[in-house]
C-alpha positions as CSV (number, residue, x, y, z in Angstrom):
1,L,-15.6,123.3,58.8
2,N,-15.2,121.2,55.6
3,D,-14.8,118.2,57.9
4,A,-18.0,118.9,59.5
5,K,-19.8,119.5,56.3
6,A,-18.4,116.3,54.8
7,K,-19.7,114.4,57.9
8,D,-23.1,115.9,57.6
9,S,-23.0,115.2,53.9
10,D,-22.2,111.5,54.7
11,R,-24.8,111.4,57.4
12,V,-27.5,112.8,55.0
13,Q,-26.5,110.1,52.3
14,Q,-26.6,107.4,54.9
15,L,-30.1,108.7,56.0
16,Q,-31.3,108.7,52.5
17,Q,-30.0,105.3,51.7
18,D,-31.7,104.0,54.9
19,L,-34.9,105.8,53.9
20,S,-34.8,104.5,50.3
21,H,-34.2,100.8,51.9
22,Q,-37.0,101.3,54.3
23,K,-39.2,102.7,51.4
24,D,-38.5,99.5,49.3
25,E,-39.3,97.2,52.3
26,F,-42.7,98.9,52.9
27,E,-43.4,98.9,49.2
28,A,-42.7,95.1,49.1
29,H,-44.5,94.5,52.2
30,A,-47.6,96.4,50.8
31,A,-47.3,94.5,47.4
32,R,-47.4,91.2,49.4
33,N,-50.4,92.3,51.3
34,L,-52.2,93.4,48.1
35,Q,-51.4,90.0,46.7
36,F,-52.7,88.1,49.8
37,I,-55.9,90.4,49.8
38,N,-56.5,89.5,46.1
39,S,-56.0,86.0,46.8
40,L,-58.6,86.3,49.7
41,L,-61.0,88.0,47.3
42,S,-60.5,85.2,44.7
43,D,-61.1,82.5,47.3
44,K,-64.1,84.3,48.8
45,E,-65.6,84.4,45.0
46,T,-65.0,80.8,44.5
47,L,-66.6,80.0,48.0
48,N,-69.6,82.1,47.0
49,A,-70.1,80.2,43.9
50,K,-70.0,76.9,45.7
51,V,-72.4,78.2,48.4
52,S,-74.8,79.2,45.7
53,A,-74.4,76.1,43.8
54,L,-75.1,74.1,47.1
55,S,-78.1,76.4,47.8
56,Q,-79.5,75.6,44.5
57,D,-79.0,71.9,45.0
58,L,-80.6,72.0,48.6
59,K,-83.6,73.9,47.1
60,A,-84.1,71.3,44.3
61,L,-83.8,68.5,46.9
62,E,-86.3,70.2,49.4
63,E,-88.8,70.6,46.3
64,K,-88.2,67.0,45.5
65,H,-88.8,65.8,49.0
66,E,-91.9,67.9,49.3
67,T,-93.2,66.4,46.2
68,K,-92.6,62.8,47.3
69,V,-94.2,63.6,50.7
70,R,-97.3,64.9,49.0
71,E,-97.5,61.8,46.8
72,I,-97.1,59.5,49.7
73,E,-99.8,61.4,51.6
74,E,-102.1,61.3,48.7
75,R,-101.4,57.4,48.3
76,H,-102.1,57.2,52.0
77,V,-105.4,58.9,51.9
78,A,-106.4,56.9,48.8
79,M,-105.4,53.6,50.5
80,G,-107.3,54.6,53.6
81,S,-110.3,55.2,51.6
82,S,-110.1,51.9,49.8
83,Q,-109.4,49.8,53.1
84,K,-112.4,51.7,54.6
85,A,-114.7,50.8,51.8
86,Q,-113.4,47.2,51.9
87,W,-113.9,47.0,55.6
88,A,-117.4,48.5,55.3
89,N,-118.4,45.9,52.6
90,L,-117.0,43.1,54.6
91,E,-119.0,44.1,57.8
92,K,-122.2,44.4,55.6
93,R,-121.6,40.9,54.3
94,K,-120.9,39.6,57.9
95,R,-124.1,41.3,59.0
96,T,-126.2,39.9,56.1
97,A,-124.7,36.5,56.8
98,W,-125.6,36.8,60.4
99,Q,-129.2,38.2,59.7
100,E,-129.8,35.2,57.3
101,E,-128.5,32.8,60.0
102,Q,-130.6,34.4,62.5
103,T,-133.6,34.1,60.1
104,K,-133.0,30.3,59.4
105,K,-132.8,29.6,63.1
106,N,-136.2,31.3,63.8
């Protein structure tokens, strides 16, 4: 009877040791997972900051581009008006010269 109790006691101690060892392994595994999760969260924050900075840079570049496009369009309109006025003036001089030539011939 004592022999059976001793075997049961040894078996209980072995199971408790196994359970303790398994608990330590699971806690270590959980700690590694938490460290990995914290690392991922840190990386995410870093990437979010980079995305935010790039987004602001992109917005600034878009505004700069829109401003340049507007300036070019304004110059184009002004140049077109100037060239149209020059063309009209040149045509008027040609017409006047042609009319004077026609008047001299007649």
